[in-house]
C-alpha positions in Angstrom: 0.0 0.0 0.0 1.4 3.4 -1.0 0.2 7.0 -0.7 -1.7 8.9 1.9 -3.1 6.0 3.9 0.2 4.3 4.1 1.8 7.5 5.4 -1.0 7.7 8.1 -0.5 4.0 9.1 3.3 4.3 9.2 2.9 6.8 12.0 0.0 5.0 13.7 0.2 3.7 17.3 0.2 -0.1 17.3 -1.3 -2.6 19.7 -0.7 -6.3 19.5 -3.2 -8.9 20.5 -2.1 -12.5 21.1 -4.4 -15.2 22.4 -1.5 -16.9 24.1 -0.5 -13.7 26.0 2.5 -12.6 24.0 1.1 -9.2 23.1 -0.4 -6.1 24.8 -3.7 -7.9 25.2 -5.1 -11.5 24.9 -8.5 -10.2 23.9 -9.5 -8.3 20.8 -12.2 -6.5 22.6 -9.8 -5.3 25.3 -7.6 -3.9 22.6 -10.6 -2.1 21.0 -11.7 -0.8 24.4 -8.2 0.7 25.0 -8.5 3.1 22.0 -9.4 6.6 23.1 -12.8 7.8 21.9 -12.4 9.8 18.6 -8.7 9.7 19.2 -7.2 13.0 18.1 -3.8 11.4 17.5 -5.1 9.6 14.4 -5.2 6.0 13.3 -4.5 3.1 15.6 -3.4 -0.3 14.2 -4.4 -3.4 16.2 -2.3 -6.3 15.1 -3.9 -9.7 15.8 -1.6 -12.7 15.9 -2.6 -16.1 14.6 -5.1 -17.9 16.8 -8.8 -18.5 17.4 -10.4 -15.6 19.3 -13.8 -16.8 20.8 -15.3 -13.4 21.4 -18.5 -11.5 20.6 -17.1 -8.2 19.5 -18.3 -4.6 19.1 -16.5 -1.5 17.8 -18.6 1.3 19.4 -19.7 4.5 17.5 -17.1 6.6 19.3 -14.2 4.4 18.2 -12.9 5.5 14.8 -9.8 5.3 12.6 -8.7 1.9 13.8 -7.2 -0.8 11.6 -7.6 -4.4 12.6 -4.9 -6.5 10.9 -4.7 -10.3 11.3 -1.5 -12.2 10.8 -3.0 -14.6 8.4 -6.5 -14.5 7.0 -7.1 -18.3 7.4 -5.4 -18.6 10.7 -6.6 -15.4 12.5 -10.1 -16.3 13.4 -12.7 -14.2 15.2 -15.7 -16.5 16.1 -18.9 -16.6 18.1 -22.0 -18.8 18.1 -25.3 -16.9 18.5 -28.3 -17.4 16.3 -31.7 -15.8 16.3 -33.6 -18.6 18.1 -31.4 -18.6 21.2 -33.6 -17.0 23.9 -35.6 -15.3 21.2 -32.5 -13.2 20.4 -33.7 -12.1 16.9 -31.4 -11.5 14.0 -29.8 -8.2 14.9 -28.1 -9.3 18.1 -26.5 -12.4 16.7 -23.4 -10.8 15.3 -19.8 -12.0 15.9 -18.5 -8.5 15.1 -20.6 -5.3 15.1 -19.0 -2.2 13.7 -20.6 1.0 15.0 -17.7 3.4 14.4 -16.7 5.0 11.0 -13.3 4.9 9.3 -12.5 1.3 10.2 -10.3 -1.1 8.2 -10.1 -4.8 8.6 -7.4 -6.9 6.9 -6.4 -10.6 6.9 -9.1 -11.8 9.2 -11.7 -14.6 9.3 -14.9 -13.5 10.9 -17.2 -16.4 11.6 -20.5 -17.1 13.1 -20.2 -20.8 13.9 -23.8 -21.3 15.2 -25.7 -24.4 14.0 -27.9 -23.5 11.0 -31.0 -23.1 13.2 -31.8 -19.5 12.4 -30.4 -16.2 11.3 -26.8 -15.8 12.4 -24.8 -12.7 11.5 -21.1 -12.8 11.2 -20.5 -9.0 10.5 -23.0 -6.3 11.3 -21.9 -2.9 10.0 -23.4 0.5 10.9 -20.4 2.7 10.4 -19.4 4.7 7.3 -16.2 4.4 5.2 -15.5 0.8 6.2 -12.9 -1.3 4.3 -12.5 -5.1 4.3 -9.3 -6.3 2.6 -8.5 -10.0 2.2 -11.1 -11.0 4.8 -13.2 -14.2 5.1 -16.8 -13.8 6.3 -18.1 -17.2 7.2 -21.7 -18.1 8.1 -25.0 -19.5 7.0 -28.1 -17.3 6.9 -27.5 -13.6 7.1 -23.6 -13.7 7.1 -23.1 -10.0 6.4 -25.5 -7.2 7.4 -24.9 -3.7 6.0 -27.1 -2.3 8.7 -27.5 1.4 8.1 -28.6 3.4 5.1 -26.3 6.0 3.5 -23.2 4.2 4.9 -20.5 2.9 2.6 -18.4 -0.3 2.7 -15.7 -1.6 0.4 -14.8 -5.3 0.2 -11.6 -6.1 -1.7 -10.3 -9.6 -2.4 -12.7 -11.1 0.2 -14.4 -14.4 0.6 -18.0 -14.4 1.7 -20.1 -17.6 2.1 -23.6 -18.4 3.3 -26.9 -20.0 2.6 -29.9 -17.5 2.6 -29.9 -13.7 2.2 -26.3 -13.8 3.3 -25.5 -10.3 2.0 -28.4 -8.1 3.2 -29.4 -4.7 4.4 -29.7 -1.0 3.4 -26.1 0.1 3.2 -24.1 0.9 0.0 -21.4 -1.8 -0.5 -19.0 -2.3 -3.3 -17.5 -5.9 -3.7 -14.3 -5.9 -5.8 -12.6 -9.2 -6.8 -14.4 -11.2 -4.2 -15.5 -14.8 -4.1 -19.1 -15.2 -3.2 -19.9 -18.8 -2.2 -23.4 -20.2 -1.9 -23.8 -23.4 0.2 -27.4 -24.3 -0.7 -30.2 -23.3 -3.0 -31.6 -20.0 -1.8 -30.8 -16.2 -2.3 -27.5 -14.5 -2.2 -28.6 -10.9 -1.6 -31.5 -9.3 0.2 -31.0 -5.6 -0.1 -33.3 -3.1 1.6 -32.0 0.0 -0.2 -34.1 3.1 0.7 -36.0 4.6 -2.2 -33.9 7.8 -2.0 -30.6 6.0 -2.0 -29.0 5.6 -5.4 -26.8 2.6 -4.6 -27.1 -0.7 -2.7 -24.9 -3.7 -3.4 -22.6 -3.7 -6.4 -20.4 -6.7 -7.3 -17.6 -6.0 -9.7 -15.0 -8.5 -11.1 -16.3 -11.1 -8.5 -16.5 -14.9 -8.9 -19.6 -16.6 -7.7 -19.3 -20.3 -6.7 -21.7 -22.9 -5.4 -21.5 -26.0 -3.3 -22.1 -29.4 -4.8 -25.8 -29.9 -5.5 -26.7 -26.2 -5.7 -28.5 -25.6 -9.0 -31.1 -22.9 -8.4 -29.4 -20.1 -6.5 -31.1 -16.7 -7.0 -28.9 -13.6 -7.2 -31.3 -11.7 -4.9 -34.7 -10.9 -3.6 -35.9 -7.5 -2.3 -36.1 -7.3 1.5 -37.7 -3.9 0.9 -39.3 -2.7 -2.3 -36.6 -0.5 -3.7 -33.7 -3.0 -3.3 -30.8 -2.1 -5.5 -28.2 -4.8 -6.6 -25.9 -5.0 -9.6 -23.6 -7.8 -10.7 -21.1 -6.5 -13.3 -18.1 -8.2 -14.9 -18.7 -11.2 -12.7 -18.3 -14.9 -13.3 -21.6 -16.7 -12.7 -21.7 -20.5 -12.4 -24.2 -23.0 -13.7 -25.9 -23.2 -10.4 -27.5 -19.7 -10.7 -31.3 -19.9 -11.2 -32.1 -19.1 -14.8 -34.6 -16.5 -13.7 -31.9 -14.8 -11.7 -34.1 -12.8 -9.3 -37.2 -13.4 -7.1 -39.8 -10.9 -5.9 -40.1 -12.2 -2.2 -43.6 -13.5 -3.0 -44.8 -9.9 -3.7 -45.5 -8.9 -7.3 -45.5 -5.2 -6.2 -41.8 -5.4 -5.6 -41.3 -6.0 -9.4 -42.4 -2.4 -10.0 -39.7 -0.9 -7.7 -36.8 -3.3 -7.2 -33.6 -2.1 -9.0 -31.9 -5.3 -10.2 -29.4 -5.3 -13.0 -26.4 -7.1 -14.6 -23.6 -6.0 -16.9 -21.1 -8.0 -19.0 -21.2 -11.1 -16.7 -19.7 -14.3 -18.0 -20.1 -18.0 -17.3 -23.0 -20.4 -17.8 -25.0 -18.6 -15.1 -24.8 -15.3 -17.0 -27.3 -16.4 -19.6 -30.1 -13.8 -19.4 -32.5 -15.5 -21.9 -34.8 -16.7 -19.0 -34.2 -13.8 -16.6 -37.3 -12.2 -15.0 -38.5 -9.3 -17.2 -38.3 -6.8 -14.4 -34.5 -7.1 -14.2 -32.2 -5.3 -16.7 -29.0 -5.8 -18.6 -27.3 -2.4 -18.5 -26.1 -0.7 -21.6 -22.6 0.6 -21.7 -23.8 4.2 -21.2 -25.9 3.1 -18.2 -23.0 1.2 -16.7 -21.0 4.4 -16.6 -23.3 5.6 -13.9 -22.1 2.8 -11.6 -18.4 3.3 -11.3 -16.7 2.8 -8.0 -15.9 6.5 -7.7 -19.5 7.5 -8.2 -20.8 4.9 -5.8 -18.3 5.3 -2.9 -17.0 8.9 -3.0 -20.3 10.3 -1.9 -20.6 14.0 -0.8 -17.3 13.9 1.2 -15.0 12.7 -1.5 -14.0 9.5 0.4 -11.2 7.7 -1.4 -10.0 5.2 1.2 -10.5 2.3 -1.2 -8.3 3.6 -4.0 -5.0 2.4 -2.8 -6.2 -1.2 -2.8 -7.3 -0.9 -6.4 -3.8 0.4 -7.3 -2.4 -3.0 -6.3 -4.2 -4.7 -9.1 
């Protein structure tokens, strides 16, 4: 990484977490709690050594500009076990990691909800703005990733996300670049709830979709709310994608408002000859309205994702 962000990180205070006690903290949550609220000194890097950290984690709204960096994405594992049917918990308290603060970066981490598939079980719940996931693995079943607040932006680069039903859902704006999206059973990948007045929901660019053995009718998405916005562009779609592509959540009224589209996808699952008529294939001109800069820079000119793209 080069440029402004790298310069900020080179001067950042560093904390080390080691589950075996060879760092500043044994607990990731203790390290997060040690960061000063809205720290005026700038970015803090929390380095997490290899190990399995069995913790239910929260980054509060007043903790900003922190960078959680695992030693190895497959060997640095943050895991918890809640699902919605434990003590009537409901979906939104099941998270392994909840991110409330803004300007947060996560790198080289596995974040897993290891609950039995007995209900909704969120791995990552994000309510902050300007959040970056780089080389992370989000593992779960139903409802793996929840982009939980409207008008907040998240950027996923070179990540692996797996699940069963609606495992990428919510009202946030999220751009997925060069990610692997893995479906473990026939169901729905996305369940966006994009507000009517929000231009962008979930956009997948240069991603590869994969399916488990036996998956042959996986929908790209269904609208959790009527104005759901989802776009797959330049993605590789496997044979297991349902020929219709999209589903209306058993409500024909959603077909009038949902914003579902595709652009220059490849692979056997990209055949649009049997797609539902209320989804669209973008023209080249229309696709220009959905560049990463337009989607993520917003009104504040945020560019915290650009240095990752320069590595391509």
